[in-house]
C-alpha positions, 0 to 999 in steps of 0.5 A: 500500499503507498500513500501519496501526498494529495498535490504532489511531492510536498515540502515538509521541512526547510532549513540552511546547514553550515558545510564549512566555516573557515575564519569569518569571511569564508563559509558555505551553507546548504539551503535545503528544501526537504519534499515528501514524496511517499509512504509505503507499507513494504511486505517484509514476511509472511507465514502460514501456520498449517498446524491445529496449535497457535505458533510463535515465530520471532521476527526481527526488522531494522530501522534506519536512514539510507541516502538512495541518491546523491549521497556524495553530498556526505562529504560535506553535509550530513544529510541524515542529521538533518532528519533528527527530530524532524516531523510530518503532520499527515491528516492532522496527525504530527508524527515526529521521527526519532533518532533510531530511525534518522541517525541510529540504526535499529534492530528489533526483534517482535514476537508474532503469535499466529493462530491455527491455520492462519497467515500472518503478513508483516509490513514495516513503514517506509518513508521517501523523501527527495531534497533539493539544495542550493548552497550559499557562500559567503566571502569578504565580497558578500553573501551569493547563491552559487551558480554554475555559470554566469546569468542563472540561478543557484545551481540545485542538488537533488538527493533522495532519502528513505527511512525504515520506521519503526512503525510496523503492522502483523495483518491477516492478509495483504494489502494492495493499491494506492492512497492519498494523505493531506500533508501539512506544508512549509515555506522554501529555505531562503538564499542570498539576494545575489548569485555568482559563478561557482569559479569566482568562490574561494578555492575552499569552497570550489574544493568543497563543491566538488568533493560533494558533486556540485 
């Protein structure tokens, strides 16, 4: 079962994070917009009890965050740490992510009691996000958004993140289909009022952007 925001990818989080600070006049900031793409109940396992007695089955699953696209940004910005304590409001209910879902993977074991002649299906909830970020360089000349070529707007780096949450469900049948959810949104991350090309940044800034795949 997949749930998607009713208006398309929903901007649920935005913020500005230092990539580095070198002295008073050389720093780089990542301005990050985070969009919720979808929420999926992932089928983890199923077990049919063919006996005439209740059976107990231990099942182990793992939580945590994975960067599925753009992992090179971690060479300058710990993308996972930007999700620590993040929250979503879906259908008027707020959900706050735990450290075990964002920065510290955790293994959880549950005991499943399966009645006689019954099927049990285990699902884990996965959140998929898209991060769209641009960069702001501050030097002795002022603060500028970073563009790759003159005359264009700030360059955006796209990343994708999946969070396997602590949420699980045990059902008697498999799920299918898609659904829509209403998601509260926020405003975009704010940058500088001016734009400059990457080639006009300091060597430290250029090197760091190169490391991050920009």
